[in-house]
N, CA, C and O atoms as CSV, one atom per row, in Angstrom:
chain,resi,resn,atom,element,x,y,z
A,1,MET,N,N,10.127,51.631,44.446
A,1,MET,CA,C,10.752,52.754,43.777
A,1,MET,C,C,12.019,53.143,44.532
A,1,MET,O,O,12.021,53.194,45.762
A,2,PRO,N,N,13.080,53.416,43.807
A,2,PRO,CA,C,14.351,53.768,44.446
A,2,PRO,C,C,14.415,55.228,44.894
A,2,PRO,O,O,13.638,56.072,44.449
A,3,THR,N,N,15.345,55.488,45.767
A,3,THR,CA,C,15.625,56.837,46.229
A,3,THR,C,C,16.931,57.279,45.592
A,3,THR,O,O,17.947,56.595,45.710
A,4,TYR,N,N,16.906,58.410,44.924
A,4,TYR,CA,C,18.093,58.940,44.269
A,4,TYR,C,C,18.639,60.119,45.055
A,4,TYR,O,O,17.882,60.864,45.678
A,5,GLU,N,N,19.951,60.287,45.026
A,5,GLU,CA,C,20.599,61.386,45.729
A,5,GLU,C,C,21.063,62.416,44.698
A,5,GLU,O,O,21.643,62.065,43.671
A,6,TYR,N,N,20.801,63.675,44.984
A,6,TYR,CA,C,21.167,64.767,44.097
A,6,TYR,C,C,21.999,65.792,44.858
A,6,TYR,O,O,21.901,65.908,46.080
A,7,GLN,N,N,22.835,66.548,44.103
A,7,GLN,CA,C,23.605,67.638,44.697
A,7,GLN,C,C,23.524,68.841,43.765
A,7,GLN,O,O,23.711,68.725,42.553
A,8,CYS,N,N,23.242,69.990,44.356
A,8,CYS,CA,C,23.135,71.231,43.596
A,8,CYS,C,C,24.529,71.730,43.236
A,8,CYS,O,O,25.422,71.769,44.083
A,9,GLN,N,N,24.707,72.108,41.979
A,9,GLN,CA,C,25.989,72.631,41.503
A,9,GLN,C,C,26.204,74.074,41.981
A,9,GLN,O,O,27.340,74.539,42.071
A,10,LYS,N,N,25.108,74.775,42.284
A,10,LYS,CA,C,25.185,76.186,42.673
A,10,LYS,C,C,25.408,76.379,44.168
A,10,LYS,O,O,26.334,77.082,44.574
A,11,CYS,N,N,24.556,75.754,44.993
A,11,CYS,CA,C,24.628,75.993,46.441
A,11,CYS,C,C,25.236,74.826,47.220
A,11,CYS,O,O,25.534,74.973,48.405
A,12,GLY,N,N,25.427,73.666,46.575
A,12,GLY,CA,C,26.030,72.514,47.245
A,12,GLY,C,C,25.050,71.696,48.073
A,12,GLY,O,O,25.448,70.734,48.730
A,13,HIS,N,N,23.768,72.070,48.049
A,13,HIS,CA,C,22.729,71.361,48.808
A,13,HIS,C,C,22.605,69.927,48.300
A,13,HIS,O,O,22.481,69.701,47.096
A,14,THR,N,N,22.637,68.955,49.220
A,14,THR,CA,C,22.477,67.541,48.871
A,14,THR,C,C,21.141,67.072,49.414
A,14,THR,O,O,20.803,67.334,50.568
A,15,PHE,N,N,20.373,66.370,48.566
A,15,PHE,CA,C,19.056,65.899,48.986
A,15,PHE,C,C,18.719,64.582,48.293
A,15,PHE,O,O,19.297,64.239,47.261
A,16,ASP,N,N,17.776,63.855,48.878
A,16,ASP,CA,C,17.307,62.584,48.329
A,16,ASP,C,C,15.934,62.790,47.717
A,16,ASP,O,O,15.134,63.587,48.208
A,17,GLU,N,N,15.669,62.063,46.639
A,17,GLU,CA,C,14.368,62.141,45.984
A,17,GLU,C,C,13.877,60.737,45.660
A,17,GLU,O,O,14.583,59.953,45.025
A,18,TYR,N,N,12.674,60.428,46.096
A,18,TYR,CA,C,12.028,59.140,45.888
A,18,TYR,C,C,11.342,59.196,44.526
A,18,TYR,O,O,10.334,59.886,44.373
A,19,GLN,N,N,11.883,58.466,43.517
A,19,GLN,CA,C,11.382,58.539,42.155
A,19,GLN,C,C,11.245,57.157,41.542
A,19,GLN,O,O,11.873,56.197,41.989
A,20,SER,N,N,10.417,57.073,40.515
A,20,SER,CA,C,10.298,55.859,39.723
A,20,SER,C,C,11.571,55.692,38.898
A,20,SER,O,O,12.248,56.672,38.589
A,21,ILE,N,N,11.890,54.465,38.548
A,21,ILE,CA,C,13.068,54.200,37.706
A,21,ILE,C,C,12.898,54.860,36.345
A,21,ILE,O,O,13.874,55.299,35.737
A,22,LYS,N,N,11.671,54.930,35.874
A,22,LYS,CA,C,11.392,55.487,34.550
A,22,LYS,C,C,11.352,57.012,34.547
A,22,LYS,O,O,11.360,57.620,33.477
A,23,ALA,N,N,11.311,57.640,35.714
A,23,ALA,CA,C,11.218,59.100,35.801
A,23,ALA,C,C,12.519,59.744,35.337
A,23,ALA,O,O,13.609,59.208,35.538
A,24,GLU,N,N,12.375,60.895,34.718
A,24,GLU,CA,C,13.541,61.667,34.285
A,24,GLU,C,C,14.264,62.236,35.512
A,24,GLU,O,O,13.616,62.583,36.500
A,25,PRO,N,N,15.594,62.335,35.459
A,25,PRO,CA,C,16.327,62.934,36.589
A,25,PRO,C,C,15.913,64.394,36.801
A,25,PRO,O,O,15.543,65.092,35.857
A,26,LEU,N,N,15.982,64.835,38.051
A,26,LEU,CA,C,15.645,66.229,38.357
A,26,LEU,C,C,16.666,67.159,37.707
A,26,LEU,O,O,17.818,66.783,37.492
A,27,GLN,N,N,16.226,68.376,37.397
A,27,GLN,CA,C,17.096,69.359,36.752
A,27,GLN,C,C,17.430,70.529,37.672
A,27,GLN,O,O,18.505,71.120,37.562
A,28,LYS,N,N,16.502,70.870,38.590
A,28,LYS,CA,C,16.646,72.060,39.436
A,28,LYS,C,C,16.696,71.696,40.910
A,28,LYS,O,O,16.077,70.720,41.335
A,29,CYS,N,N,17.434,72.479,41.692
A,29,CYS,CA,C,17.554,72.306,43.138
A,29,CYS,C,C,16.205,72.583,43.800
A,29,CYS,O,O,15.483,73.498,43.405
A,30,ASN,N,N,15.878,71.782,44.809
A,30,ASN,CA,C,14.597,71.973,45.490
A,30,ASN,C,C,14.713,72.865,46.728
A,30,ASN,O,O,13.735,73.038,47.456
A,31,LYS,N,N,15.890,73.430,46.972
A,31,LYS,CA,C,16.074,74.346,48.101
A,31,LYS,C,C,15.414,75.682,47.766
A,31,LYS,O,O,15.574,76.207,46.664
A,32,LYS,N,N,14.674,76.219,48.728
A,32,LYS,CA,C,13.928,77.456,48.513
A,32,LYS,C,C,14.863,78.595,48.103
A,32,LYS,O,O,15.825,78.904,48.805
A,33,GLY,N,N,14.571,79.209,46.968
A,33,GLY,CA,C,15.325,80.367,46.503
A,33,GLY,C,C,16.552,80.042,45.675
A,33,GLY,O,O,17.173,80.967,45.150
A,34,CYS,N,N,16.938,78.792,45.528
A,34,CYS,CA,C,18.161,78.457,44.792
A,34,CYS,C,C,17.871,78.181,43.321
A,34,CYS,O,O,18.273,78.954,42.452
A,35,ARG,N,N,17.190,77.108,43.046
A,35,ARG,CA,C,16.831,76.649,41.700
A,35,ARG,C,C,18.043,76.445,40.787
A,35,ARG,O,O,17.930,76.584,39.569
A,36,GLY,N,N,19.206,76.116,41.372
A,36,GLY,CA,C,20.407,75.825,40.588
A,36,GLY,C,C,20.327,74.448,39.936
A,36,GLY,O,O,19.445,73.651,40.258
A,37,LYS,N,N,21.237,74.179,39.032
A,37,LYS,CA,C,21.275,72.900,38.321
A,37,LYS,C,C,21.779,71.805,39.274
A,37,LYS,O,O,22.730,72.018,40.026
A,38,VAL,N,N,21.129,70.626,39.236
A,38,VAL,CA,C,21.532,69.521,40.107
A,38,VAL,C,C,22.129,68.374,39.295
A,38,VAL,O,O,21.870,68.217,38.101
A,39,LYS,N,N,22.937,67.583,39.993
A,39,LYS,CA,C,23.570,66.414,39.393
A,39,LYS,C,C,23.192,65.204,40.236
A,39,LYS,O,O,23.258,65.257,41.464
A,40,ARG,N,N,22.793,64.104,39.581
A,40,ARG,CA,C,22.454,62.871,40.301
A,40,ARG,C,C,23.761,62.203,40.719
A,40,ARG,O,O,24.665,62.019,39.903
A,41,LEU,N,N,23.851,61.843,41.994
A,41,LEU,CA,C,25.045,61.204,42.529
A,41,LEU,C,C,24.911,59.692,42.471
A,41,LEU,O,O,23.803,59.157,42.427
A,42,ILE,N,N,26.023,59.024,42.471
A,42,ILE,CA,C,26.025,57.570,42.504
A,42,ILE,C,C,25.897,57.145,43.951
A,42,ILE,O,O,26.736,57.492,44.782
A,43,GLY,N,N,24.857,56.400,44.254
A,43,GLY,CA,C,24.611,55.976,45.626
A,43,GLY,C,C,25.079,54.556,45.860
A,43,GLY,O,O,25.280,53.787,44.919
A,44,GLY,N,N,25.248,54.220,47.118
A,44,GLY,CA,C,25.667,52.883,47.493
A,44,GLY,C,C,24.527,51.887,47.500
A,44,GLY,O,O,24.757,50.684,47.623
A,45,GLY,N,N,23.318,52.364,47.372
A,45,GLY,CA,C,22.177,51.451,47.389
A,45,GLY,C,C,21.690,51.208,48.800
A,45,GLY,O,O,22.308,51.638,49.774
A,46,GLY,N,N,20.591,50.523,48.888
A,46,GLY,CA,C,19.977,50.283,50.184
A,46,GLY,C,C,20.508,49.061,50.887
A,46,GLY,O,O,20.247,48.871,52.075
A,47,GLY,N,N,21.244,48.233,50.188
A,47,GLY,CA,C,21.748,47.024,50.812
A,47,GLY,C,C,20.736,45.898,50.730
A,47,GLY,O,O,19.670,46.052,50.135
A,48,LEU,N,N,21.061,44.806,51.308
A,48,LEU,CA,C,20.234,43.620,51.271
A,48,LEU,C,C,19.671,43.381,52.655
A,48,LEU,O,O,20.419,43.291,53.629
A,49,LEU,N,N,18.358,43.279,52.746
A,49,LEU,CA,C,17.706,43.074,54.036
A,49,LEU,C,C,17.066,41.698,54.071
A,49,LEU,O,O,16.300,41.340,53.177
A,50,PHE,N,N,17.375,40.940,55.086
A,50,PHE,CA,C,16.738,39.652,55.309
A,50,PHE,C,C,15.739,39.830,56.440
A,50,PHE,O,O,16.108,40.217,57.548
A,51,LYS,N,N,14.497,39.552,56.163
A,51,LYS,CA,C,13.472,39.673,57.192
A,51,LYS,C,C,12.903,38.295,57.471
A,51,LYS,O,O,12.783,37.471,56.564
A,52,GLY,N,N,12.561,38.049,58.689
A,52,GLY,CA,C,11.985,36.761,59.058
A,52,GLY,C,C,12.802,36.099,60.138
A,52,GLY,O,O,13.646,36.731,60.775
A,53,SER,N,N,12.548,34.828,60.339
A,53,SER,CA,C,13.204,34.103,61.421
A,53,SER,C,C,14.666,33.788,61.119
A,53,SER,O,O,15.433,33.498,62.037
A,54,GLY,N,N,15.058,33.841,59.871
A,54,GLY,CA,C,16.445,33.593,59.534
A,54,GLY,C,C,16.572,32.659,58.346
A,54,GLY,O,O,15.598,32.045,57.910
A,55,PHE,N,N,17.767,32.564,57.839
A,55,PHE,CA,C,18.054,31.709,56.709
A,55,PHE,C,C,19.264,30.867,57.087
A,55,PHE,O,O,20.333,31.402,57.385
A,56,TYR,N,N,19.098,29.589,57.075
A,56,TYR,CA,C,20.158,28.680,57.496
A,56,TYR,C,C,20.418,27.664,56.409
A,56,TYR,O,O,19.519,27.330,55.639
A,57,ILE,N,N,21.639,27.172,56.340
A,57,ILE,CA,C,22.000,26.174,55.341
A,57,ILE,C,C,21.185,24.895,55.530
A,57,ILE,O,O,20.924,24.172,54.568
A,58,THR,N,N,20.792,24.623,56.754
A,58,THR,CA,C,20.015,23.410,57.021
A,58,THR,C,C,18.567,23.522,56.543
A,58,THR,O,O,17.862,22.514,56.487
A,59,ASP,N,N,18.116,24.715,56.202
A,59,ASP,CA,C,16.758,24.886,55.698
A,59,ASP,C,C,16.560,24.200,54.350
A,59,ASP,O,O,15.432,23.860,53.993
A,60,TYR,N,N,17.622,23.994,53.609
A,60,TYR,CA,C,17.512,23.475,52.253
A,60,TYR,C,C,18.210,22.128,52.086
A,60,TYR,O,O,18.646,21.790,50.986
A,61,ARG,N,N,18.318,21.368,53.152
A,61,ARG,CA,C,18.934,20.035,53.085
A,61,ARG,C,C,18.058,19.087,52.281
A,61,ARG,O,O,16.844,19.271,52.190
A,62,SER,N,N,18.685,18.072,51.701
A,62,SER,CA,C,17.942,17.079,50.931
A,62,SER,C,C,17.106,16.211,51.876
A,62,SER,O,O,17.384,16.134,53.073
A,63,GLU,N,N,16.100,15.574,51.330
A,63,GLU,CA,C,15.224,14.711,52.128
A,63,GLU,C,C,16.006,13.524,52.701
A,63,GLU,O,O,15.752,13.103,53.829
A,64,GLY,N,N,16.947,12.990,51.933
A,64,GLY,CA,C,17.770,11.869,52.416
A,64,GLY,C,C,18.586,12.253,53.636
A,64,GLY,O,O,18.721,11.464,54.571
A,65,TYR,N,N,19.128,13.457,53.630
A,65,TYR,CA,C,19.913,13.942,54.767
A,65,TYR,C,C,19.023,14.099,55.990
A,65,TYR,O,O,19.409,13.729,57.099
A,66,LYS,N,N,17.827,14.650,55.783
A,66,LYS,CA,C,16.906,14.860,56.907
A,66,LYS,C,C,16.496,13.534,57.533
A,66,LYS,O,O,16.406,13.425,58.756
A,67,LYS,N,N,16.247,12.525,56.700
A,67,LYS,CA,C,15.867,11.205,57.216
A,67,LYS,C,C,17.016,10.581,57.998
A,67,LYS,O,O,16.797,9.990,59.055
A,68,ALA,N,N,18.252,10.709,57.481
A,68,ALA,CA,C,19.418,10.157,58.161
A,68,ALA,C,C,19.655,10.879,59.486
A,68,ALA,O,O,20.063,10.258,60.467
A,69,ALA,N,N,19.404,12.177,59.519
A,69,ALA,CA,C,19.595,12.953,60.745
A,69,ALA,C,C,18.593,12.517,61.810
A,69,ALA,O,O,18.932,12.432,62.990
A,70,LYS,N,N,17.373,12.246,61.395
A,70,LYS,CA,C,16.359,11.801,62.353
A,70,LYS,C,C,16.707,10.423,62.895
A,70,LYS,O,O,16.440,10.129,64.060
A,71,ALA,N,N,17.307,9.570,62.055
A,71,ALA,CA,C,17.676,8.223,62.476
A,71,ALA,C,C,18.912,8.250,63.379
A,71,ALA,O,O,19.196,7.270,64.068
A,72,GLY,N,N,19.646,9.363,63.378
A,72,GLY,CA,C,20.801,9.495,64.254
A,72,GLY,C,C,22.131,9.194,63.598
A,72,GLY,O,O,23.162,9.241,64.269
A,73,ASP,N,N,22.145,8.891,62.331
A,73,ASP,CA,C,23.418,8.608,61.674
A,73,ASP,C,C,23.669,9.592,60.536
A,73,ASP,O,O,23.962,9.201,59.406
A,74,ALA,N,N,23.545,10.890,60.863
A,74,ALA,CA,C,23.808,11.934,59.880
A,74,ALA,C,C,25.298,11.976,59.585
A,74,ALA,O,O,26.114,11.818,60.493
A,75,PRO,N,N,25.661,12.184,58.335
A,75,PRO,CA,C,27.079,12.262,57.993
A,75,PRO,C,C,27.739,13.445,58.699
A,75,PRO,O,O,27.170,14.534,58.779
A,76,VAL,N,N,28.928,13.214,59.200
A,76,VAL,CA,C,29.660,14.254,59.913
A,76,VAL,C,C,30.744,14.772,58.990
A,76,VAL,O,O,31.558,14.002,58.480
A,77,SER,N,N,30.752,16.066,58.779
A,77,SER,CA,C,31.808,16.648,57.960
A,77,SER,C,C,32.874,17.194,58.891
A,77,SER,O,O,32.585,17.979,59.795
A,78,SER,N,N,34.094,16.779,58.665
A,78,SER,CA,C,35.198,17.195,59.518
A,78,SER,C,C,36.241,17.889,58.667
A,78,SER,O,O,36.587,17.427,57.580
A,79,SER,N,N,36.732,18.996,59.171
A,79,SER,CA,C,37.755,19.718,58.426
A,79,SER,C,C,39.113,19.604,59.105
A,79,SER,O,O,40.062,20.263,58.681
A,80,SER,N,N,39.231,18.788,60.142
A,80,SER,CA,C,40.512,18.675,60.822
A,80,SER,C,C,41.079,17.278,60.659
A,80,SER,O,O,40.337,16.299,60.588
A,81,GLY,N,N,42.392,17.193,60.602
A,81,GLY,CA,C,43.058,15.902,60.604
A,81,GLY,C,C,43.333,15.326,59.240
A,81,GLY,O,O,44.439,14.830,59.025
A,82,SER,N,N,42.416,15.353,58.312
A,82,SER,CA,C,42.619,14.646,57.064
A,82,SER,C,C,43.341,15.479,56.019
A,82,SER,O,O,43.812,14.933,55.022
A,83,GLU,N,N,43.437,16.759,56.217
A,83,GLU,CA,C,44.090,17.595,55.233
A,83,GLU,C,C,45.592,17.636,55.494
A,83,GLU,O,O,46.035,17.701,56.641
A,84,SER,N,N,46.351,17.599,54.432
A,84,SER,CA,C,47.800,17.689,54.591
A,84,SER,C,C,48.186,19.157,54.637
A,84,SER,O,O,47.711,19.975,53.849
A,85,LYS,N,N,49.040,19.458,55.558
A,85,LYS,CA,C,49.488,20.832,55.704
A,85,LYS,C,C,50.814,20.978,54.982
A,85,LYS,O,O,51.754,20.221,55.219
A,86,SER,N,N,50.874,21.957,54.103
A,86,SER,CA,C,52.115,22.198,53.378
A,86,SER,C,C,52.564,23.616,53.649
A,86,SER,O,O,51.747,24.500,53.908
A,87,SER,N,N,53.838,23.824,53.590
A,87,SER,CA,C,54.362,25.153,53.834
A,87,SER,C,C,54.111,25.998,52.593
A,87,SER,O,O,54.043,25.478,51.480
A,88,PRO,N,N,53.975,27.288,52.790
A,88,PRO,CA,C,53.725,28.148,51.640
A,88,PRO,C,C,54.897,28.127,50.679
A,88,PRO,O,O,56.042,27.934,51.090
A,89,THR,N,N,54.616,28.324,49.408
A,89,THR,CA,C,55.652,28.329,48.387
A,89,THR,C,C,56.525,29.556,48.580
A,89,THR,O,O,56.009,30.668,48.692
A,90,PRO,N,N,57.862,29.371,48.622
A,90,PRO,CA,C,58.729,30.535,48.803
A,90,PRO,C,C,58.685,31.430,47.579
A,90,PRO,O,O,58.514,30.972,46.449
A,91,ALA,N,N,58.844,32.721,47.838
A,91,ALA,CA,C,58.837,33.690,46.748
A,91,ALA,C,C,60.103,33.561,45.933
A,91,ALA,O,O,61.158,33.216,46.464
A,92,ALA,N,N,60.004,33.835,44.652
A,92,ALA,CA,C,61.174,33.776,43.769
A,92,ALA,C,C,62.112,34.916,44.126
A,92,ALA,O,O,61.656,36.011,44.459
A,93,PRO,N,N,63.422,34.673,44.061
A,93,PRO,CA,C,64.357,35.751,44.387
A,93,PRO,C,C,64.251,36.882,43.365
A,93,PRO,O,O,63.973,36.661,42.187
A,94,ALA,N,N,64.480,38.089,43.853
A,94,ALA,CA,C,64.407,39.258,42.973
A,94,ALA,C,C,65.589,39.256,42.027
A,94,ALA,O,O,66.694,38.860,42.397
A,95,ALA,N,N,65.353,39.701,40.808
A,95,ALA,CA,C,66.421,39.768,39.815
A,95,ALA,C,C,67.389,40.872,40.211
A,95,ALA,O,O,66.959,41.928,40.675
A,96,PRO,N,N,68.702,40.648,40.034
A,96,PRO,CA,C,69.663,41.699,40.390
A,96,PRO,C,C,69.499,42.917,39.486
A,96,PRO,O,O,69.147,42.797,38.313
A,97,ALA,N,N,69.760,44.082,40.053
A,97,ALA,CA,C,69.633,45.311,39.307
A,97,ALA,C,C,70.738,45.399,38.265
A,97,ALA,O,O,71.889,45.059,38.535
A,98,ALA,N,N,70.387,45.847,37.102
A,98,ALA,CA,C,71.365,45.990,36.006
A,98,ALA,C,C,72.225,47.216,36.263
A,98,ALA,O,O,71.725,48.282,36.620
A,99,THR,N,N,73.520,47.047,36.078
A,99,THR,CA,C,74.439,48.189,36.255
A,99,THR,C,C,75.091,48.488,34.933
A,99,THR,O,O,75.389,47.580,34.157
A,100,THR,N,N,75.316,49.769,34.672
A,100,THR,CA,C,75.955,50.153,33.412
A,100,THR,C,C,77.159,50.982,33.647
A,100,THR,O,O,77.821,51.394,32.694
C-alpha cells in the first residue's frame, strides 16, 4: 500500500497517510482542533530498491559465453583504438539581423 502526502488548506499542516490505492482521498486535516480541508500532494514516490547480493550484467550471460569464459577464450570487448574520431560538426553561422 502506498503512502500519500496531504497538506491542510487551513493550517498548512503537511502529513503522510498510509492508504490503499482504492481508498478515497482524505477530506479533513488530522491535526487536533483544525479539521480544515486537505489536498493530496504529488509525491516523488519511494524510489527503486534493490535488495540482495547485487545485480550484475554477468548474471544473465548466455550459456555459450559462460562455457567460453571457463575455457579461457572469452570474447574481449574493446572500446579503444577501432573507433574513428571525428571533430564535432561546426555550428551554422547566425543569419544577419534585418535592418530597415
